[in-house]
C-alpha positions, -999 to +999 in steps of 0.1 A: -099-231-037-075-217-011-086-210+024-088-173+034-081-165+070-104-136+079-082-119+105-054-115+079-078-103+052-095-078+075-061-065+086-053-054+050-088-045+038-082-008+043-052-008+019-072-002-013-090+028+002-058+042+017-039+036-015-064+057-034-065+085-008-027+087-005-022+090-043-049+115-048-032+137-021+001+135-039-012+141-074-041+165-066-044+194-089-072+218-099-096+200-123-116+220-148-143+205-171-130+198-206-094+209-197-081+179-180-077+142-187-077+117-158-057+085-161-065+057-137-043+028-129-057-001-110-037-032-099-053-062-083-029-082-062-030-115-044-003-128-020-001-163-006+020-165+026+035-200+025+057-202+057+057-170+077+081-166+106+066-144+133+098-142+153+116-124+124+086-105+111+089-125+079+079-120+052+084-082+049+068-069+017+072-035+000+054-022-030+060+010-049+038+028-075+046+060-093+025+081-116+052+085-142+085+066-150+103+100-151+091+110-116+114+090-094+108+114-065+070+111-066+057+077-055+035+058-031+048+030-009+031+002+008+049-019+035+032-051+047+040-069+079+062-041+091+067-003+091+101+014+086+096+051+090+115+068+118+118+034+135+111-002+127+080-019+140+066-053+130+032-064+118+003-046+102+009-023+073+022+012+066+015+035+036+033+066+026+031+092-002+064+108-012+072+138-033+107+152-038+121+127-013+098+139+015+070+120+030+039+141+025+014+118+041+013+084+059-009+060+077-002+030+100-027+002+106-042+000+140-038-038+140-001-047+142-001-084+145+026-101+124+018-127+097+019-161+114-005-184+096+008-206+068-013-204+036-028-170+044-041-153+013-040-114+012-058-096-015-058-059-022-062-033-050-038-004-056-055+025-074-038+057-087-054+085-106-033+111-125-047+144-137-031+155-170 
């Protein structure tokens, strides 16, 4: 069994809640009983950080999720161990919801420490709901 370092796990614990909220904001639409179908996608992830390099903010990890393969301009982005919005900043995480190439909503973690412990295990769940 791999050792989990609590500071790292706690740093990213809000990702699953933020992921759900961000995608609901992007895909929100009126929902009427019996008229709509809701599709839910849930991905459970685990990342083992073998040899981080705090001096270079390494590793820098980016994940994208989209509600439809044909909607290239509508997606959710998760950046871990850095944020690259208007400017670059290291550590923590940054989430953003994009539609038509424009960021509609975003959040940056309060904790911005860079990954620095070999063998850290980070777990999170990405959840997206699409109303058809």
